[in-house]
C-alpha positions in Angstrom: -52.0 96.1 -35.5 -48.4 97.3 -35.0 -49.6 99.4 -32.1 -51.2 96.3 -30.5 -48.1 94.2 -30.9 -46.0 97.0 -29.4 -48.4 97.2 -26.3 -48.0 93.5 -25.8 -44.2 93.7 -26.0 -44.0 96.6 -23.6 -46.2 94.8 -21.1 -44.2 91.7 -21.3 -40.9 93.4 -20.8 -42.1 95.3 -17.8 -42.8 92.0 -16.1 -39.8 90.0 -17.3 -37.9 90.5 -14.0 -40.9 89.3 -11.9 -41.4 86.3 -14.2 -37.8 85.2 -13.4 -38.7 85.0 -9.7 -41.6 82.6 -10.0 -41.7 80.2 -7.0 -43.5 76.9 -6.4 -45.8 76.5 -3.4 -47.3 73.1 -2.6 -50.6 73.2 -0.9 -51.3 69.9 0.9 -54.9 68.4 0.8 -56.9 69.3 3.9 -60.2 67.5 3.6 -62.8 68.1 0.9 -62.4 71.8 1.1 -58.8 71.9 0.0 -57.6 70.7 -3.3 -54.2 69.1 -4.0 -52.5 71.5 -6.3 -49.3 73.5 -6.9 -49.5 77.2 -7.6 -46.7 79.1 -9.3 -46.6 82.4 -7.5 -45.9 85.4 -9.6 -47.3 88.6 -11.1 -50.0 88.4 -13.8 -48.4 87.5 -17.1 -49.2 89.2 -20.4 -51.5 87.3 -22.7 -53.2 89.4 -25.3 -52.4 92.6 -27.1 -55.8 93.9 -26.1 -54.7 94.0 -22.5 -55.8 90.7 -21.0 -53.4 89.4 -18.4 -52.5 85.8 -17.6 -52.8 84.6 -14.0 -51.3 81.5 -12.5 -50.4 78.9 -13.6 -51.9 76.1 -11.4 -50.7 72.5 -11.6 -53.6 70.3 -11.0 -53.1 66.7 -9.7 -56.5 66.3 -8.0 -59.7 65.4 -10.0 -62.0 67.6 -7.9 -59.7 70.6 -8.5 -59.7 70.0 -12.2 -63.5 69.8 -12.2 -63.7 73.1 -10.3 -61.3 74.8 -12.6 -63.1 73.7 -15.8 -66.5 74.7 -14.3 -65.1 78.2 -13.9 -64.1 78.7 -17.6 -66.2 81.2 -19.6 -68.6 79.3 -21.9 -67.3 79.2 -25.5 -64.0 81.0 -24.6 -61.0 80.2 -26.9 -58.8 77.6 -25.3 -55.0 77.8 -25.8 -53.5 74.4 -25.7 -50.2 72.5 -25.6 -49.1 69.1 -24.5 -45.9 67.5 -23.3 -45.5 63.9 -24.1 -42.8 61.2 -24.5 -42.5 58.7 -27.4 -38.8 57.9 -27.5 -39.7 54.4 -26.2 -43.1 53.8 -27.7 -45.1 53.9 -30.9 -47.9 55.9 -29.4 -47.1 59.2 -27.6 -47.4 59.0 -23.8 -49.2 62.1 -22.5 -47.3 63.7 -19.6 -48.8 67.2 -19.2 -51.6 69.2 -20.7 -51.2 73.0 -20.6 -54.3 75.2 -21.1 -54.9 79.0 -21.1 -58.4 80.2 -21.0 -60.2 83.1 -19.5 -56.9 84.8 -18.6 -55.6 81.8 -16.5 -53.1 79.1 -17.1 -53.8 75.5 -15.9 -51.4 72.6 -16.1 -53.2 69.3 -15.8 -51.0 66.3 -14.8 -52.3 63.1 -16.4 -49.8 61.0 -14.6 -51.3 62.0 -11.2 -55.0 62.4 -12.2 -57.2 59.3 -12.6 -58.3 60.7 -16.0 -58.8 63.9 -17.9 -62.6 63.4 -18.5 -63.4 66.9 -17.1 -61.5 68.5 -20.0 -63.3 66.5 -22.8 -66.4 68.8 -23.2 -64.2 71.9 -23.7 -61.7 70.0 -25.9 -64.5 68.6 -28.2 -67.0 71.5 -28.1 -67.5 72.7 -31.7 -68.3 76.2 -30.4 -65.0 76.5 -28.4 -62.0 77.3 -30.6 -58.7 75.6 -29.7 -55.5 77.6 -30.3 -52.5 75.4 -30.8 -49.1 75.7 -32.4 -48.1 72.8 -34.7 -51.3 71.1 -33.6 -51.0 67.6 -35.3 -48.8 66.0 -32.6 -50.8 67.5 -29.8 -54.0 66.3 -31.3 -52.5 62.8 -31.7 -51.3 62.8 -28.0 -54.8 63.7 -26.8 -56.7 61.2 -28.9 -56.9 58.6 -26.1 -58.6 61.4 -24.0 -60.9 63.0 -26.6 -61.7 59.9 -28.8 -61.6 62.2 -31.8 -59.4 64.9 -33.2 -59.8 68.4 -31.7 -61.9 70.8 -33.6 -62.1 73.7 -34.5 -58.4 74.5 -34.3 -56.5 77.7 -34.9 -53.0 76.4 -35.7 -50.6 79.4 -35.3 -47.9 77.6 -37.2 -50.2 77.0 -40.2 -51.4 80.6 -39.9 -47.9 82.0 -39.9 -46.9 79.9 -42.9 -49.8 81.4 -44.9 -48.4 84.8 -44.1 -44.9 84.2 -45.4 -43.2 82.8 -42.3 -41.1 79.5 -42.6 -43.3 76.5 -43.0 -42.1 74.9 -39.8 -41.5 78.0 -37.7 -41.3 77.1 -34.0 -43.4 78.7 -31.3 -40.5 80.5 -29.6 -39.3 82.0 -32.8 -42.8 83.2 -33.7 -43.2 84.7 -30.3 -39.9 86.5 -30.8 -40.7 87.8 -34.2 -44.3 88.9 -33.5 -44.2 89.9 -29.9 -40.5 90.6 -29.3 -40.4 88.3 -26.3 -37.5 85.8 -25.7 -38.7 82.6 -24.1 -36.9 80.1 -21.9 -36.5 77.1 -24.2 -34.1 75.0 -22.2 -36.5 72.1 -21.4 -37.6 71.1 -24.9 -35.9 67.7 -24.5 -36.6 67.2 -20.8 -38.0 64.0 -19.3 -41.6 65.0 -18.8 -42.5 61.7 -17.3 -40.3 62.2 -14.2 -41.9 63.5 -11.1 -41.9 65.9 -9.4 -41.6 68.5 -12.2 -39.1 71.2 -11.4 -40.2 74.9 -11.2 -38.2 75.6 -14.4 -40.1 72.8 -16.2 -43.5 74.3 -15.1 -42.5 77.7 -16.2 -41.4 76.4 -19.6 -44.7 74.5 -19.9 -46.7 77.6 -19.0 -44.9 79.7 -21.5 -45.9 77.3 -24.2 -49.5 78.5 -23.9 -49.0 81.9 -22.4 -48.6 83.8 -25.7 -50.8 81.7 -27.9 -53.9 84.0 -27.6 -51.8 87.0 -28.6 -50.3 85.2 -31.6 -53.7 84.0 -32.7 -55.1 87.5 -32.5 -52.3 89.1 -34.5 -52.2 86.3 -37.1 -56.0 86.3 -37.5 -56.0 90.0 -38.1 -53.4 89.6 -40.8 -55.1 86.7 -42.5 -58.4 88.6 -42.7 -56.6 91.6 -44.1 -54.9 89.5 -46.8 -58.0 87.5 -47.6 -56.4 84.3 -46.5 -58.5 83.4 -43.5 -60.5 80.8 -45.4 -57.2 79.2 -46.4 -56.4 78.6 -42.8 -59.9 77.2 -42.1 -59.4 74.6 -44.9 -55.9 73.6 -43.8 -56.9 73.4 -40.1 -60.1 71.4 -41.0 -57.8 68.7 -42.4 -56.4 68.2 -38.9 -59.8 66.9 -37.9 -59.7 63.9 -40.2 -59.2 60.8 -38.1 -57.4 59.1 -41.0 -54.5 61.5 -40.5 -53.6 59.8 -37.2 -53.9 56.2 -38.5 -51.0 54.9 -40.5 -52.2 51.9 -42.6 -49.3 49.5 -42.8 -49.6 49.3 -46.6 -49.1 53.1 -46.7 -46.2 53.2 -44.3 -43.7 53.3 -47.2 -44.7 56.9 -47.9 -42.9 58.1 -44.8 -39.5 56.9 -46.2 -37.0 59.3 -47.7 -34.8 58.1 -50.4 -37.1 55.7 -52.3 -36.4 57.6 -55.6 -32.9 56.3 -55.5 -34.1 52.7 -55.7 -35.0 50.5 -58.7 -38.6 49.4 -59.0 -37.9 46.0 -57.4 -36.1 47.8 -54.6 -39.1 50.1 -54.0 -41.3 47.0 -53.9 -39.1 45.5 -51.1 -39.1 48.8 -49.2 -42.9 48.9 -49.3 -43.2 45.3 -48.0 -40.6 45.9 -45.2 -42.2 49.2 -44.2 -45.6 47.5 -43.8 -44.0 44.6 -41.8 -42.2 47.1 -39.6 -45.4 49.2 -39.0 -47.4 46.2 -38.0 -44.8 45.0 -35.5 -44.2 48.5 -34.1 -48.0 49.0 -33.6 -48.6 45.6 -32.1 -45.7 46.0 -29.6 -46.0 49.7 -29.0 -42.4 50.3 -29.9 -40.8 53.0 -32.0 -40.4 52.0 -35.7 -36.7 52.5 -35.5 -36.4 49.9 -32.7 -37.9 47.3 -35.1 -35.9 48.3 -38.1 -34.1 51.6 -38.7 -34.8 53.5 -42.0 -31.2 53.1 -43.0 -31.3 49.4 -42.6 -34.6 49.1 -44.4 -33.4 51.0 -47.4 -30.1 49.0 -47.5 -32.1 45.8 -47.5 -34.2 47.2 -50.3 -31.2 48.2 -52.3 -29.1 45.0 -51.9 -32.0 42.5 -51.6 -30.0 39.7 -50.0 -31.1 36.1 -50.6 -29.2 34.3 -47.9 -28.4 34.8 -44.2 -24.7 35.0 -45.1 -25.3 37.9 -47.5 -27.7 39.5 -45.0 -25.0 39.3 -42.3 -22.6 41.3 -44.5 -24.8 44.4 -44.4 -23.4 46.8 -41.8 -26.7 48.7 -41.5 -28.6 45.7 -40.1 -27.8 45.2 -36.4 -26.7 41.7 -35.2 -29.7 41.4 -33.0 -32.1 42.0 -35.9 -30.3 39.5 -38.0 -30.5 36.8 -35.3 -34.2 37.5 -34.4 -35.7 38.4 -37.7 -33.2 37.3 -40.4 -35.3 34.5 -41.9 -38.5 36.6 -41.8 -36.7 39.4 -43.6 -35.4 37.1 -46.3 -39.0 35.8 -46.9 -40.3 39.3 -47.2 -37.6 40.3 -49.6 -38.1 37.3 -51.8 -41.9 37.7 -51.9 -41.9 41.4 -52.9 -43.3 42.2 -56.3 -43.6 45.5 -58.2 -47.0 46.8 -57.3 -49.6 49.4 -58.3 -47.8 52.5 -57.0 -45.0 52.0 -59.5 -47.5 51.6 -62.3 -49.8 54.6 -61.7 -47.1 57.3 -61.2 -47.2 57.4 -57.4 -44.3 55.2 -56.7 -41.7 57.9 -55.9 -39.3 56.3 -58.3 -36.3 57.9 -60.1 -37.5 60.5 -62.7 -36.5 60.0 -66.3 -35.2 62.8 -68.4 -38.7 64.0 -69.5 -40.0 64.0 -66.0 -36.9 65.9 -64.8 -37.6 68.6 -67.4 -41.3 68.8 -66.2 -40.2 68.9 -62.6 -37.9 71.8 -63.3 -40.7 73.6 -65.1 -43.1 73.0 -62.2 -40.5 74.2 -59.7 -40.0 77.4 -61.6 -43.7 78.1 -61.9 -44.3 77.3 -58.2 -41.4 79.7 -57.3 -43.0 82.5 -59.3 -46.4 81.9 -57.6 -44.8 81.8 -54.2 -42.9 85.0 -54.8 -46.1 86.8 -55.9 -47.9 85.6 -52.8 -44.9 86.1 -50.5 -45.2 82.6 -49.2 -42.6 79.9 -48.9 -43.0 77.5 -51.9 -43.3 74.3 -49.8 -46.4 75.8 -48.0 -48.1 75.8 -51.4 -46.8 72.4 -52.7 -44.1 70.0 -51.6 -41.4 68.7 -53.9 -42.9 65.2 -53.6 -46.2 66.6 -54.9 -44.4 68.3 -57.8 -42.6 65.0 -58.6 -46.0 63.2 -58.6 -47.5 65.7 -61.0 -44.5 65.3 -63.3 -45.1 61.5 -63.3 -48.7 62.0 -64.2 -50.4 61.6 -60.8 -53.4 63.8 -60.2 -54.5 62.7 -56.7 -52.2 65.2 -54.9 -53.1 67.9 -52.3 -52.1 70.8 -54.4 -55.0 70.0 -56.8 -57.6 70.2 -54.0 -59.2 73.0 -51.9 -58.1 76.6 -52.2 -54.7 75.5 -53.6 -56.2 74.2 -56.9 -57.2 77.5 -58.4 -54.3 79.5 -57.0 -51.5 77.0 -57.5 -52.7 73.7 -58.9 -54.2 74.8 -62.2 -51.2 77.1 -63.0 -48.9 74.2 -62.4 -50.9 71.9 -64.7 -50.7 74.6 -67.3 -46.9 74.5 -67.0 -46.7 70.8 -67.9 
């Protein structure tokens, strides 16, 4: 495996200078025989440690060109995938670009120029066609309006790397650097992907986001098989296909909040009510949650629990506009909040008492020992929130399901 990785690194470095000189050529439509597309001219780019080369990429803005391209893909071939989207001004992600690498070629599909992405759907949803994605959850969510259901099966290179001892949230560029020895151009991570035309540098950045995915997947898969952890990835990746993962029920929106453990039971009840109200409004208006009510303001309201507009106006975390538009509604919600079931069954994320703190420390020590033995970051096995729930007596937690139960969950229960 080390030899394969070295081959890929050497091939990539040999072409680094040529990759810097990629140029954009626009081909105008000339009747039915010519498709409207942009081709990035350059030498073949490295893809797989086995020697496959990437060609292209091609930016497709014409439906016929997209159909032709998809028709030429090898049946059942693994499809490396990434998306660029914007959600700074919306609740739902707005898809701006879909990058695909399959059969040794890179394709960039422009959903803002195309009438739709229907030609991609059969490949994206085919059970026999694996999808290689890094940190797949957001990409799957962005593609849901196109596919109608979560992508499957998925080989998530971030999940795979985490099961092999890499940081739980390792980025694509860092993983490429560590495994392939290639430094990527990452200057456009925060670019405006909705603006047209896309610059050559943006297109190169977008292409690089799928260019090395097949190589990463090959190396990671080999290591997972060698360590007996391939089935672990299958289980974790299968969870990404659950449609419920991409639907936030308003009554469950409070679980996204950080800092609930510092609130009293009544404060947590208020936070749950406000989080549900905010979620409903954000979803209905397709606006970011923070535009409705920022987390800091929500938690401050839950802590202080004002009963009058005058007291509400004293809270610096609550913007004046929110006070004027929603002040009375917020007061009604705060007054009507009652301590609910989550605080009674051990899942309320409240402040731990002395006994729970002792149990939490014991669980953390046991988890640390298991993680050290497996050479895996502890949070990949169980989060602190899961440990806190176990200490409070909860048993409906992820660490007690799937492959984690026998390897991690049962030893943790024994430590209580």
